N, C-alpha and C positions, 0 to 999 in steps of 0.2 A: 544427381545432386539434388540436396533438399532446398525447397524455396524458403525463405524467412517468413513468409505467410502462413506455411503449414508448422513449421519448427518454432518458430518466435525468434526474436532479436537475442543477442547475447552481450553481456558485458563482461570484461575482463577487469580485475581490481589487482593492482599489485600494492603489497603491504610490505614494511620493514618490520621484522619479527624476530623475537629473541632467538638465537642461533641453537637453544636448547629445545625449541618447541617441538614436538613429535606431530608427526602426519596424524596420526590414529587420535591424537586430542583434538585437533583442529576438525576433524571430520565429525568427530561426536559434537562438539559444541556448535559447530554449524547446522546440525540435526534441529535446533530450536527455530531455524529461521522458516516461517511458513510459505507456503507457495505450492502450485502446481509442481514446479520444477526446483528442487532444492539446491543451493549453492554445491559447486563441485571443486575440490581442491585439484587443480592442474599440475602445480609444481609446487615443491617446498626444498629450496635449496639455498646454499649461501647466505642465509638468514633473510632471505627473501620468500615471500609466498604468492601465488597466483591463483587467484580463485574464480571462477566462472559465476555468474547469478544472470538473472532477468533486470532489465532495466527499471522494474518497479521494486525489486527487493535489493537494490544496491545501497541503500541507505542502510536498511536493517540488517544486511551483511556487513559493513562496515562496523555497525555497533557490535555484532554479535562475535567479530575478530577482536575488537578491542575488549570484550568482557574476558575473552579465551585467554589472550596475552595483553595485559594492560599495558606493556611497553610498546606495543605496534603501533605503527603509524601508517596510514593508507596514502601511497604515494602519486598513483596516477590509477585512471579508469579509462579503458579503451573497448572498441568495439572490435580489434583483431588481434590476436596474438603475435603478428609479424610487427605490428608498431611496437609493442609493450619490448619484444625482444631487440628491435633498434634501440630503444632508447636504454636499455639495460641488457647489455652484451654479456653479463654473467647468466642470465638466464636463457642464453641459448643452448639447446640442445647439440650433445657432439654428434658428429656425422657417423653413420654405423657403417 
């Protein structure tokens, strides 16, 4: 397991986005966020998006998503996907 001191901390931001927003559009738009580790689209389902970023780039990530999808709303920020999926059961992945 990689320790946080080497990998760095992560934040997961949940957004309510337009249902017609495409993953490719979101990925291209997030390319404008500067930093060592660019934001990553973890999930885009059911009109909700989960974006992983560093704690320092959280505000910049929120602004980038609002530029890509002006109707988007930042709902919650968490350090773990588990907490996000507890809060929003629609984001739980189906068991394989």
